Backbone as XML, in Angstrom:
<?xml version="1.0"?>
<chain id="A" units="angstrom">
  <residue number="1" name="MET">
    <atom name="N" x="147.394" y="-27.016" z="170.873"/>
    <atom name="CA" x="146.683" y="-28.282" z="170.997"/>
    <atom name="C" x="145.635" y="-28.140" z="172.104"/>
  </residue>
  <residue number="2" name="GLU">
    <atom name="N" x="144.440" y="-28.586" z="171.798"/>
    <atom name="CA" x="143.369" y="-28.530" z="172.791"/>
    <atom name="C" x="143.502" y="-29.686" z="173.764"/>
  </residue>
  <residue number="3" name="LYS">
    <atom name="N" x="142.851" y="-29.550" z="174.906"/>
    <atom name="CA" x="143.029" y="-30.509" z="175.990"/>
    <atom name="C" x="142.448" y="-31.886" z="175.661"/>
  </residue>
  <residue number="4" name="GLU">
    <atom name="N" x="141.159" y="-31.954" z="175.333"/>
    <atom name="CA" x="140.544" y="-33.271" z="175.134"/>
    <atom name="C" x="139.300" y="-33.199" z="174.269"/>
  </residue>
  <residue number="5" name="ILE">
    <atom name="N" x="138.943" y="-34.360" z="173.757"/>
    <atom name="CA" x="137.713" y="-34.527" z="172.991"/>
    <atom name="C" x="137.104" y="-35.864" z="173.385"/>
  </residue>
  <residue number="6" name="THR">
    <atom name="N" x="135.785" y="-35.924" z="173.379"/>
    <atom name="CA" x="135.089" y="-37.191" z="173.588"/>
    <atom name="C" x="134.395" y="-37.558" z="172.287"/>
  </residue>
  <residue number="7" name="ILE">
    <atom name="N" x="134.728" y="-38.719" z="171.783"/>
    <atom name="CA" x="134.107" y="-39.243" z="170.566"/>
    <atom name="C" x="133.073" y="-40.271" z="171.004"/>
  </residue>
  <residue number="8" name="LYS">
    <atom name="N" x="131.819" y="-39.972" z="170.719"/>
    <atom name="CA" x="130.729" y="-40.865" z="171.106"/>
    <atom name="C" x="130.489" y="-41.844" z="169.965"/>
  </residue>
  <residue number="9" name="LEU">
    <atom name="N" x="130.952" y="-43.062" z="170.163"/>
    <atom name="CA" x="130.927" y="-44.076" z="169.109"/>
    <atom name="C" x="129.515" y="-44.290" z="168.555"/>
  </residue>
  <residue number="10" name="TYR">
    <atom name="N" x="128.529" y="-44.377" z="169.431"/>
    <atom name="CA" x="127.158" y="-44.617" z="168.990"/>
    <atom name="C" x="126.667" y="-43.511" z="168.050"/>
  </residue>
  <residue number="11" name="ASP">
    <atom name="N" x="127.048" y="-42.268" z="168.331"/>
    <atom name="CA" x="126.625" y="-41.158" z="167.484"/>
    <atom name="C" x="127.197" y="-41.268" z="166.073"/>
  </residue>
  <residue number="12" name="ILE">
    <atom name="N" x="128.304" y="-41.960" z="165.937"/>
    <atom name="CA" x="128.930" y="-42.130" z="164.624"/>
    <atom name="C" x="128.349" y="-43.337" z="163.894"/>
  </residue>
  <residue number="13" name="VAL">
    <atom name="N" x="128.300" y="-44.482" z="164.581"/>
    <atom name="CA" x="127.904" y="-45.722" z="163.912"/>
    <atom name="C" x="126.397" y="-45.945" z="163.886"/>
  </residue>
  <residue number="14" name="LYS">
    <atom name="N" x="125.668" y="-45.288" z="164.772"/>
    <atom name="CA" x="124.196" y="-45.353" z="164.808"/>
    <atom name="C" x="123.656" y="-46.772" z="165.014"/>
  </residue>
  <residue number="15" name="THR">
    <atom name="N" x="124.435" y="-47.611" z="165.697"/>
    <atom name="CA" x="123.985" y="-48.962" z="166.021"/>
    <atom name="C" x="124.678" y="-49.401" z="167.308"/>
  </residue>
  <residue number="16" name="ASN">
    <atom name="N" x="124.032" y="-50.310" z="168.048"/>
    <atom name="CA" x="124.670" y="-50.791" z="169.277"/>
    <atom name="C" x="125.572" y="-51.988" z="169.007"/>
  </residue>
  <residue number="17" name="LEU">
    <atom name="N" x="125.667" y="-52.406" z="167.730"/>
    <atom name="CA" x="126.542" y="-53.509" z="167.332"/>
    <atom name="C" x="127.361" y="-53.093" z="166.106"/>
  </residue>
  <residue number="18" name="PRO">
    <atom name="N" x="128.380" y="-52.254" z="166.306"/>
    <atom name="CA" x="129.207" y="-51.856" z="165.162"/>
    <atom name="C" x="129.942" y="-53.051" z="164.569"/>
  </residue>
  <residue number="19" name="GLN">
    <atom name="N" x="130.019" y="-53.070" z="163.240"/>
    <atom name="CA" x="130.669" y="-54.197" z="162.586"/>
    <atom name="C" x="131.271" y="-53.776" z="161.255"/>
  </residue>
  <residue number="20" name="GLY">
    <atom name="N" x="132.247" y="-54.559" z="160.836"/>
    <atom name="CA" x="132.843" y="-54.376" z="159.518"/>
    <atom name="C" x="133.988" y="-53.386" z="159.480"/>
  </residue>
  <residue number="21" name="ARG">
    <atom name="N" x="134.848" y="-53.592" z="158.489"/>
    <atom name="CA" x="136.001" y="-52.716" z="158.297"/>
    <atom name="C" x="135.633" y="-51.445" z="157.552"/>
  </residue>
  <residue number="22" name="GLU">
    <atom name="N" x="134.849" y="-51.599" z="156.511"/>
    <atom name="CA" x="134.508" y="-50.475" z="155.633"/>
    <atom name="C" x="133.045" y="-50.083" z="155.807"/>
  </residue>
  <residue number="23" name="THR">
    <atom name="N" x="132.745" y="-48.835" z="155.487"/>
    <atom name="CA" x="131.367" y="-48.367" z="155.524"/>
    <atom name="C" x="130.631" y="-48.913" z="154.309"/>
  </residue>
  <residue number="24" name="ILE">
    <atom name="N" x="129.514" y="-49.570" z="154.591"/>
    <atom name="CA" x="128.679" y="-50.123" z="153.529"/>
    <atom name="C" x="127.259" y="-49.628" z="153.760"/>
  </residue>
  <residue number="25" name="SER">
    <atom name="N" x="126.734" y="-48.909" z="152.786"/>
    <atom name="CA" x="125.397" y="-48.348" z="152.881"/>
    <atom name="C" x="125.311" y="-47.434" z="154.100"/>
  </residue>
  <residue number="26" name="GLU">
    <atom name="N" x="124.418" y="-47.755" z="155.017"/>
    <atom name="CA" x="124.219" y="-46.947" z="156.224"/>
    <atom name="C" x="125.108" y="-47.395" z="157.374"/>
  </residue>
  <residue number="27" name="GLN">
    <atom name="N" x="125.766" y="-48.546" z="157.249"/>
    <atom name="CA" x="126.582" y="-49.114" z="158.330"/>
    <atom name="C" x="127.999" y="-48.544" z="158.292"/>
  </residue>
  <residue number="28" name="VAL">
    <atom name="N" x="128.328" y="-47.682" z="159.268"/>
    <atom name="CA" x="129.656" y="-47.068" z="159.336"/>
    <atom name="C" x="130.656" y="-48.103" z="159.830"/>
  </residue>
  <residue number="29" name="GLY">
    <atom name="N" x="131.724" y="-48.292" z="159.074"/>
    <atom name="CA" x="132.730" y="-49.292" z="159.405"/>
    <atom name="C" x="133.862" y="-48.729" z="160.250"/>
  </residue>
  <residue number="30" name="GLY">
    <atom name="N" x="134.726" y="-49.627" z="160.685"/>
    <atom name="CA" x="135.838" y="-49.278" z="161.551"/>
    <atom name="C" x="136.821" y="-48.305" z="160.936"/>
  </residue>
  <residue number="31" name="ALA">
    <atom name="N" x="137.025" y="-48.371" z="159.634"/>
    <atom name="CA" x="137.993" y="-47.478" z="158.971"/>
    <atom name="C" x="137.596" y="-46.014" z="159.152"/>
  </residue>
  <residue number="32" name="ASP">
    <atom name="N" x="136.310" y="-45.724" z="159.058"/>
    <atom name="CA" x="135.853" y="-44.339" z="159.236"/>
    <atom name="C" x="136.031" y="-43.882" z="160.677"/>
  </residue>
  <residue number="33" name="VAL">
    <atom name="N" x="135.788" y="-44.777" z="161.626"/>
    <atom name="CA" x="135.989" y="-44.445" z="163.040"/>
    <atom name="C" x="137.476" y="-44.192" z="163.297"/>
  </residue>
  <residue number="34" name="ARG">
    <atom name="N" x="138.336" y="-45.047" z="162.747"/>
    <atom name="CA" x="139.783" y="-44.860" z="162.913"/>
    <atom name="C" x="140.220" y="-43.512" z="162.343"/>
  </residue>
  <residue number="35" name="GLN">
    <atom name="N" x="139.665" y="-43.120" z="161.209"/>
    <atom name="CA" x="140.019" y="-41.833" z="160.598"/>
    <atom name="C" x="139.613" y="-40.668" z="161.497"/>
  </residue>
  <residue number="36" name="ILE">
    <atom name="N" x="138.478" y="-40.778" z="162.149"/>
    <atom name="CA" x="138.036" y="-39.733" z="163.076"/>
    <atom name="C" x="139.022" y="-39.619" z="164.242"/>
  </residue>
  <residue number="37" name="ILE">
    <atom name="N" x="139.472" y="-40.762" z="164.759"/>
    <atom name="CA" x="140.450" y="-40.758" z="165.850"/>
    <atom name="C" x="141.773" y="-40.173" z="165.365"/>
  </residue>
  <residue number="38" name="GLU">
    <atom name="N" x="142.217" y="-40.580" z="164.178"/>
    <atom name="CA" x="143.464" y="-40.047" z="163.611"/>
    <atom name="C" x="143.381" y="-38.532" z="163.428"/>
  </residue>
  <residue number="39" name="ASP">
    <atom name="N" x="142.224" y="-38.042" z="162.965"/>
    <atom name="CA" x="142.046" y="-36.606" z="162.760"/>
    <atom name="C" x="142.154" y="-35.843" z="164.085"/>
  </residue>
  <residue number="40" name="ALA">
    <atom name="N" x="141.729" y="-36.479" z="165.169"/>
    <atom name="CA" x="141.776" y="-35.844" z="166.494"/>
    <atom name="C" x="143.143" y="-35.997" z="167.159"/>
  </residue>
  <residue number="41" name="TRP">
    <atom name="N" x="143.961" y="-36.930" z="166.679"/>
    <atom name="CA" x="145.218" y="-37.305" z="167.338"/>
    <atom name="C" x="146.133" y="-36.103" z="167.613"/>
  </residue>
  <residue number="42" name="ASP">
    <atom name="N" x="146.404" y="-35.299" z="166.618"/>
    <atom name="CA" x="147.331" y="-34.178" z="166.780"/>
    <atom name="C" x="146.653" y="-32.898" z="167.276"/>
  </residue>
  <residue number="43" name="LYS">
    <atom name="N" x="145.331" y="-32.904" z="167.325"/>
    <atom name="CA" x="144.601" y="-31.710" z="167.749"/>
    <atom name="C" x="144.306" y="-31.699" z="169.247"/>
  </residue>
  <residue number="44" name="TYR">
    <atom name="N" x="144.325" y="-32.887" z="169.868"/>
    <atom name="CA" x="143.936" y="-32.997" z="171.275"/>
    <atom name="C" x="144.975" y="-33.785" z="172.063"/>
  </residue>
  <residue number="45" name="GLU">
    <atom name="N" x="145.145" y="-33.406" z="173.330"/>
    <atom name="CA" x="146.055" y="-34.138" z="174.200"/>
    <atom name="C" x="145.500" y="-35.514" z="174.543"/>
  </residue>
  <residue number="46" name="LYS">
    <atom name="N" x="144.179" y="-35.577" z="174.750"/>
    <atom name="CA" x="143.525" y="-36.836" z="175.109"/>
    <atom name="C" x="142.290" y="-37.032" z="174.236"/>
  </residue>
  <residue number="47" name="VAL">
    <atom name="N" x="142.115" y="-38.265" z="173.785"/>
    <atom name="CA" x="140.956" y="-38.631" z="172.978"/>
    <atom name="C" x="140.178" y="-39.686" z="173.767"/>
  </residue>
  <residue number="48" name="TYR">
    <atom name="N" x="138.997" y="-39.308" z="174.223"/>
    <atom name="CA" x="138.140" y="-40.227" z="174.960"/>
    <atom name="C" x="137.147" y="-40.841" z="173.985"/>
  </residue>
  <residue number="49" name="ILE">
    <atom name="N" x="136.997" y="-42.163" z="174.088"/>
    <atom name="CA" x="136.023" y="-42.877" z="173.261"/>
    <atom name="C" x="134.911" y="-43.346" z="174.190"/>
  </residue>
  <residue number="50" name="SER">
    <atom name="N" x="133.695" y="-42.882" z="173.933"/>
    <atom name="CA" x="132.544" y="-43.288" z="174.742"/>
    <atom name="C" x="131.848" y="-44.471" z="174.070"/>
  </residue>
  <residue number="51" name="PHE">
    <atom name="N" x="131.630" y="-45.517" z="174.854"/>
    <atom name="CA" x="130.939" y="-46.711" z="174.364"/>
    <atom name="C" x="129.499" y="-46.763" z="174.863"/>
  </residue>
  <residue number="52" name="ASP">
    <atom name="N" x="128.969" y="-45.629" z="175.301"/>
    <atom name="CA" x="127.589" y="-45.568" z="175.767"/>
    <atom name="C" x="126.660" y="-46.069" z="174.660"/>
  </residue>
  <residue number="53" name="ASN">
    <atom name="N" x="125.771" y="-46.984" z="174.986"/>
    <atom name="CA" x="124.803" y="-47.623" z="174.075"/>
    <atom name="C" x="125.426" y="-48.666" z="173.152"/>
  </residue>
  <residue number="54" name="ILE">
    <atom name="N" x="126.706" y="-48.944" z="173.272"/>
    <atom name="CA" x="127.331" y="-49.995" z="172.462"/>
    <atom name="C" x="127.294" y="-51.296" z="173.267"/>
  </residue>
  <residue number="55" name="VAL">
    <atom name="N" x="126.700" y="-52.325" z="172.688"/>
    <atom name="CA" x="126.571" y="-53.615" z="173.364"/>
    <atom name="C" x="127.782" y="-54.494" z="173.083"/>
  </residue>
  <residue number="56" name="LYS">
    <atom name="N" x="128.170" y="-54.561" z="171.814"/>
    <atom name="CA" x="129.269" y="-55.423" z="171.387"/>
    <atom name="C" x="129.780" y="-54.903" z="170.060"/>
  </residue>
  <residue number="57" name="MET">
    <atom name="N" x="131.054" y="-55.195" z="169.768"/>
    <atom name="CA" x="131.643" y="-54.840" z="168.476"/>
    <atom name="C" x="132.208" y="-56.113" z="167.861"/>
  </residue>
  <residue number="58" name="THR">
    <atom name="N" x="132.144" y="-56.219" z="166.550"/>
    <atom name="CA" x="132.741" y="-57.384" z="165.913"/>
    <atom name="C" x="134.258" y="-57.248" z="165.953"/>
  </residue>
  <residue number="59" name="ARG">
    <atom name="N" x="134.937" y="-58.372" z="165.802"/>
    <atom name="CA" x="136.399" y="-58.383" z="165.819"/>
    <atom name="C" x="136.965" y="-57.524" z="164.683"/>
  </residue>
  <residue number="60" name="THR">
    <atom name="N" x="136.351" y="-57.601" z="163.509"/>
    <atom name="CA" x="136.869" y="-56.828" z="162.378"/>
    <atom name="C" x="136.714" y="-55.324" z="162.620"/>
  </residue>
  <residue number="61" name="PHE">
    <atom name="N" x="135.589" y="-54.925" z="163.199"/>
    <atom name="CA" x="135.386" y="-53.512" z="163.504"/>
    <atom name="C" x="136.410" y="-53.038" z="164.523"/>
  </residue>
  <residue number="62" name="THR">
    <atom name="N" x="136.586" y="-53.797" z="165.593"/>
    <atom name="CA" x="137.513" y="-53.426" z="166.665"/>
    <atom name="C" x="138.936" y="-53.326" z="166.140"/>
  </residue>
  <residue number="63" name="ASP">
    <atom name="N" x="139.330" y="-54.279" z="165.309"/>
    <atom name="CA" x="140.671" y="-54.239" z="164.729"/>
    <atom name="C" x="140.846" y="-52.997" z="163.867"/>
  </residue>
  <residue number="64" name="GLU">
    <atom name="N" x="139.904" y="-52.765" z="162.988"/>
    <atom name="CA" x="140.027" y="-51.652" z="162.037"/>
    <atom name="C" x="139.956" y="-50.293" z="162.736"/>
  </residue>
  <residue number="65" name="ALA">
    <atom name="N" x="139.035" y="-50.142" z="163.661"/>
    <atom name="CA" x="138.817" y="-48.841" z="164.304"/>
    <atom name="C" x="139.900" y="-48.496" z="165.320"/>
  </residue>
  <residue number="66" name="PHE">
    <atom name="N" x="140.351" y="-49.488" z="166.085"/>
    <atom name="CA" x="141.232" y="-49.196" z="167.208"/>
    <atom name="C" x="142.622" y="-49.824" z="167.081"/>
  </residue>
  <residue number="67" name="ALA">
    <atom name="N" x="142.683" y="-51.123" z="166.834"/>
    <atom name="CA" x="143.982" y="-51.807" z="166.823"/>
    <atom name="C" x="144.887" y="-51.316" z="165.689"/>
  </residue>
  <residue number="68" name="LYS">
    <atom name="N" x="144.317" y="-50.987" z="164.549"/>
    <atom name="CA" x="145.144" y="-50.527" z="163.432"/>
    <atom name="C" x="145.797" y="-49.171" z="163.697"/>
  </residue>
  <residue number="69" name="LEU">
    <atom name="N" x="145.367" y="-48.486" z="164.733"/>
    <atom name="CA" x="146.056" y="-47.257" z="165.132"/>
    <atom name="C" x="147.496" y="-47.564" z="165.524"/>
  </residue>
  <residue number="70" name="LEU">
    <atom name="N" x="147.755" y="-48.806" z="165.923"/>
    <atom name="CA" x="149.104" y="-49.220" z="166.331"/>
    <atom name="C" x="150.063" y="-49.322" z="165.149"/>
  </residue>
  <residue number="71" name="GLU">
    <atom name="N" x="149.554" y="-49.268" z="163.945"/>
    <atom name="CA" x="150.429" y="-49.291" z="162.775"/>
    <atom name="C" x="151.148" y="-47.955" z="162.592"/>
  </residue>
  <residue number="72" name="GLY">
    <atom name="N" x="150.567" y="-46.889" z="163.147"/>
    <atom name="CA" x="151.184" y="-45.583" z="163.018"/>
    <atom name="C" x="151.628" y="-44.968" z="164.330"/>
  </residue>
  <residue number="73" name="HIS">
    <atom name="N" x="151.271" y="-45.638" z="165.423"/>
    <atom name="CA" x="151.581" y="-45.129" z="166.755"/>
    <atom name="C" x="151.995" y="-46.299" z="167.640"/>
  </residue>
  <residue number="74" name="SER">
    <atom name="N" x="152.951" y="-46.053" z="168.527"/>
    <atom name="CA" x="153.365" y="-47.125" z="169.439"/>
    <atom name="C" x="152.263" y="-47.384" z="170.472"/>
  </residue>
  <residue number="75" name="LEU">
    <atom name="N" x="152.342" y="-48.534" z="171.120"/>
    <atom name="CA" x="151.383" y="-48.868" z="172.168"/>
    <atom name="C" x="151.457" y="-47.829" z="173.290"/>
  </residue>
  <residue number="76" name="GLU">
    <atom name="N" x="152.662" y="-47.375" z="173.588"/>
    <atom name="CA" x="152.827" y="-46.358" z="174.634"/>
    <atom name="C" x="152.129" y="-45.055" z="174.235"/>
  </residue>
  <residue number="77" name="GLU">
    <atom name="N" x="152.309" y="-44.629" z="172.990"/>
    <atom name="CA" x="151.633" y="-43.418" z="172.516"/>
    <atom name="C" x="150.116" y="-43.592" z="172.588"/>
  </residue>
  <residue number="78" name="PHE">
    <atom name="N" x="149.655" y="-44.759" z="172.153"/>
    <atom name="CA" x="148.229" y="-45.054" z="172.175"/>
    <atom name="C" x="147.680" y="-44.940" z="173.595"/>
  </residue>
  <residue number="79" name="ASN">
    <atom name="N" x="148.382" y="-45.567" z="174.547"/>
    <atom name="CA" x="147.924" y="-45.576" z="175.936"/>
    <atom name="C" x="147.959" y="-44.188" z="176.574"/>
  </residue>
  <residue number="80" name="GLN">
    <atom name="N" x="148.810" y="-43.314" z="176.067"/>
    <atom name="CA" x="148.874" y="-41.950" z="176.593"/>
    <atom name="C" x="147.852" y="-41.027" z="175.931"/>
  </residue>
  <residue number="81" name="LYS">
    <atom name="N" x="147.305" y="-41.447" z="174.805"/>
    <atom name="CA" x="146.415" y="-40.581" z="174.034"/>
    <atom name="C" x="144.940" y="-40.989" z="174.109"/>
  </residue>
  <residue number="82" name="VAL">
    <atom name="N" x="144.663" y="-42.286" z="173.977"/>
    <atom name="CA" x="143.294" y="-42.765" z="173.810"/>
    <atom name="C" x="142.798" y="-43.399" z="175.108"/>
  </residue>
  <residue number="83" name="TYR">
    <atom name="N" x="141.594" y="-42.990" z="175.511"/>
    <atom name="CA" x="141.008" y="-43.475" z="176.765"/>
    <atom name="C" x="139.602" y="-44.010" z="176.506"/>
  </residue>
  <residue number="84" name="PHE">
    <atom name="N" x="139.251" y="-45.036" z="177.254"/>
    <atom name="CA" x="137.941" y="-45.674" z="177.148"/>
    <atom name="C" x="137.259" y="-45.647" z="178.516"/>
  </residue>
  <residue number="85" name="PRO">
    <atom name="N" x="136.789" y="-44.484" z="178.964"/>
    <atom name="CA" x="136.333" y="-44.339" z="180.352"/>
    <atom name="C" x="135.095" y="-45.149" z="180.725"/>
  </residue>
  <residue number="86" name="ASP">
    <atom name="N" x="134.197" y="-45.407" z="179.773"/>
    <atom name="CA" x="132.967" y="-46.111" z="180.128"/>
    <atom name="C" x="132.866" y="-47.503" z="179.485"/>
  </residue>
  <residue number="87" name="ALA">
    <atom name="N" x="133.994" y="-48.050" z="179.063"/>
    <atom name="CA" x="133.987" y="-49.372" z="178.418"/>
    <atom name="C" x="133.707" y="-50.462" z="179.449"/>
  </residue>
  <residue number="88" name="ARG">
    <atom name="N" x="132.718" y="-51.270" z="179.156"/>
    <atom name="CA" x="132.395" y="-52.408" z="180.027"/>
    <atom name="C" x="133.406" y="-53.526" z="179.818"/>
  </residue>
  <residue number="89" name="GLU">
    <atom name="N" x="133.386" y="-54.485" z="180.716"/>
    <atom name="CA" x="134.383" y="-55.560" z="180.715"/>
    <atom name="C" x="134.466" y="-56.289" z="179.380"/>
  </residue>
  <residue number="90" name="ASN">
    <atom name="N" x="133.323" y="-56.609" z="178.771"/>
    <atom name="CA" x="133.360" y="-57.348" z="177.505"/>
    <atom name="C" x="134.005" y="-56.519" z="176.391"/>
  </residue>
  <residue number="91" name="ILE">
    <atom name="N" x="133.796" y="-55.217" z="176.410"/>
    <atom name="CA" x="134.408" y="-54.360" z="175.387"/>
    <atom name="C" x="135.908" y="-54.235" z="175.634"/>
  </residue>
  <residue number="92" name="VAL">
    <atom name="N" x="136.305" y="-54.117" z="176.894"/>
    <atom name="CA" x="137.735" y="-54.067" z="177.224"/>
    <atom name="C" x="138.432" y="-55.343" z="176.756"/>
  </residue>
  <residue number="93" name="LYS">
    <atom name="N" x="137.787" y="-56.489" z="176.949"/>
    <atom name="CA" x="138.363" y="-57.766" z="176.496"/>
    <atom name="C" x="138.511" y="-57.774" z="174.975"/>
  </residue>
  <residue number="94" name="GLU">
    <atom name="N" x="137.500" y="-57.295" z="174.263"/>
    <atom name="CA" x="137.561" y="-57.235" z="172.802"/>
    <atom name="C" x="138.706" y="-56.322" z="172.354"/>
  </residue>
  <residue number="95" name="LEU">
    <atom name="N" x="138.832" y="-55.176" z="173.003"/>
    <atom name="CA" x="139.900" y="-54.233" z="172.652"/>
    <atom name="C" x="141.276" y="-54.835" z="172.913"/>
  </residue>
  <residue number="96" name="ASN">
    <atom name="N" x="141.455" y="-55.443" z="174.076"/>
    <atom name="CA" x="142.752" y="-56.056" z="174.411"/>
    <atom name="C" x="143.107" y="-57.169" z="173.439"/>
  </residue>
  <residue number="97" name="SER">
    <atom name="N" x="142.139" y="-57.997" z="173.111"/>
    <atom name="CA" x="142.373" y="-59.094" z="172.178"/>
    <atom name="C" x="142.787" y="-58.566" z="170.806"/>
  </residue>
  <residue number="98" name="ALA">
    <atom name="N" x="142.084" y="-57.545" z="170.331"/>
    <atom name="CA" x="142.396" y="-56.962" z="169.019"/>
    <atom name="C" x="143.784" y="-56.320" z="169.024"/>
  </residue>
  <residue number="99" name="MET">
    <atom name="N" x="144.123" y="-55.649" z="170.105"/>
    <atom name="CA" x="145.436" y="-54.994" z="170.198"/>
    <atom name="C" x="146.554" y="-56.031" z="170.185"/>
  </residue>
  <residue number="100" name="LYS">
    <atom name="N" x="146.408" y="-57.089" z="170.955"/>
    <atom name="CA" x="147.440" y="-58.139" z="171.002"/>
    <atom name="C" x="147.632" y="-58.772" z="169.634"/>
  </residue>
  <residue number="101" name="LEU">
    <atom name="N" x="146.533" y="-59.077" z="168.962"/>
    <atom name="CA" x="146.622" y="-59.687" z="167.639"/>
    <atom name="C" x="147.279" y="-58.726" z="166.643"/>
  </residue>
  <residue number="102" name="ARG">
    <atom name="N" x="146.911" y="-57.462" z="166.674"/>
    <atom name="CA" x="147.489" y="-56.489" z="165.744"/>
    <atom name="C" x="148.988" y="-56.315" z="166.007"/>
  </residue>
  <residue number="103" name="LEU">
    <atom name="N" x="149.398" y="-56.311" z="167.272"/>
    <atom name="CA" x="150.827" y="-56.209" z="167.586"/>
    <atom name="C" x="151.598" y="-57.406" z="167.033"/>
  </residue>
  <residue number="104" name="LYS">
    <atom name="N" x="150.996" y="-58.606" z="167.075"/>
    <atom name="CA" x="151.631" y="-59.794" z="166.502"/>
    <atom name="C" x="151.745" y="-59.664" z="164.986"/>
  </residue>
  <residue number="105" name="ILE">
    <atom name="N" x="150.703" y="-59.142" z="164.358"/>
    <atom name="CA" x="150.713" y="-58.943" z="162.905"/>
    <atom name="C" x="151.800" y="-57.949" z="162.511"/>
  </residue>
  <residue number="106" name="ILE">
    <atom name="N" x="151.921" y="-56.861" z="163.262"/>
    <atom name="CA" x="152.938" y="-55.842" z="162.990"/>
    <atom name="C" x="154.332" y="-56.436" z="163.160"/>
  </residue>
  <residue number="107" name="ALA">
    <atom name="N" x="154.538" y="-57.201" z="164.239"/>
    <atom name="CA" x="155.850" y="-57.823" z="164.486"/>
    <atom name="C" x="156.203" y="-58.806" z="163.377"/>
  </residue>
  <residue number="108" name="ALA">
    <atom name="N" x="155.235" y="-59.605" z="162.936"/>
    <atom name="CA" x="155.481" y="-60.571" z="161.862"/>
    <atom name="C" x="155.834" y="-59.859" z="160.561"/>
  </residue>
  <residue number="109" name="ALA">
    <atom name="N" x="155.153" y="-58.757" z="160.282"/>
    <atom name="CA" x="155.446" y="-57.992" z="159.059"/>
    <atom name="C" x="156.862" y="-57.422" z="159.107"/>
  </residue>
  <residue number="110" name="ARG">
    <atom name="N" x="157.279" y="-56.960" z="160.270"/>
    <atom name="CA" x="158.646" y="-56.431" z="160.407"/>
    <atom name="C" x="159.682" y="-57.529" z="160.210"/>
  </residue>
  <residue number="111" name="GLU">
    <atom name="N" x="159.409" y="-58.711" z="160.735"/>
    <atom name="CA" x="160.325" y="-59.835" z="160.559"/>
    <atom name="C" x="160.441" y="-60.217" z="159.083"/>
  </residue>
  <residue number="112" name="ARG">
    <atom name="N" x="159.311" y="-60.230" z="158.385"/>
    <atom name="CA" x="159.318" y="-60.534" z="156.950"/>
    <atom name="C" x="160.142" y="-59.515" z="156.196"/>
  </residue>
  <residue number="113" name="GLU">
    <atom name="N" x="159.967" y="-58.230" z="156.549"/>
    <atom name="CA" x="160.734" y="-57.177" z="155.873"/>
    <atom name="C" x="162.228" y="-57.361" z="156.110"/>
  </residue>
  <residue number="114" name="LYS">
    <atom name="N" x="162.607" y="-57.702" z="157.333"/>
    <atom name="CA" x="164.018" y="-57.945" z="157.633"/>
    <atom name="C" x="164.549" y="-59.102" z="156.789"/>
  </residue>
  <residue number="115" name="GLY">
    <atom name="N" x="163.762" y="-60.155" z="156.671"/>
    <atom name="CA" x="164.162" y="-61.314" z="155.874"/>
    <atom name="C" x="164.323" y="-60.956" z="154.410"/>
  </residue>
  <residue number="116" name="GLU">
    <atom name="N" x="163.410" y="-60.143" z="153.916"/>
    <atom name="CA" x="163.483" y="-59.739" z="152.506"/>
    <atom name="C" x="164.671" y="-58.825" z="152.246"/>
  </residue>
  <residue number="117" name="LEU">
    <atom name="N" x="165.033" y="-58.028" z="153.252"/>
    <atom name="CA" x="166.164" y="-57.117" z="153.108"/>
    <atom name="C" x="167.486" y="-57.799" z="153.446"/>
  </residue>
  <residue number="118" name="GLY">
    <atom name="N" x="167.434" y="-59.042" z="153.939"/>
    <atom name="CA" x="168.643" y="-59.782" z="154.283"/>
    <atom name="C" x="169.322" y="-59.277" z="155.538"/>
  </residue>
  <residue number="119" name="ILE">
    <atom name="N" x="168.526" y="-58.718" z="156.438"/>
    <atom name="CA" x="169.092" y="-58.166" z="157.688"/>
    <atom name="C" x="169.152" y="-59.247" z="158.753"/>
  </residue>
</chain>
């Protein structure tokens, strides 16, 4: 396993306002960004995400690109693997909000599954 990689978000999305879940036309969506992070997950000890030139991200993009990683990895694993060294305060707030909401969605889905299984 290699030590680290830096993923420059702007170089992938080619806009300072990334938006949307899916890639449409020239606009790269959050799902493609999440796949890039997933591809790097087992290859690198640390995955740095650079937000240089990113002004703001939509809620759907942030959820799809970053928060949905919590569906396959625990919050602890995420915090030990993914780093946002140059994220400004507004981006950190967006990320935290998306993570909290996704954790609630995951917890609700688990509760539903328990109910359906009669546990």
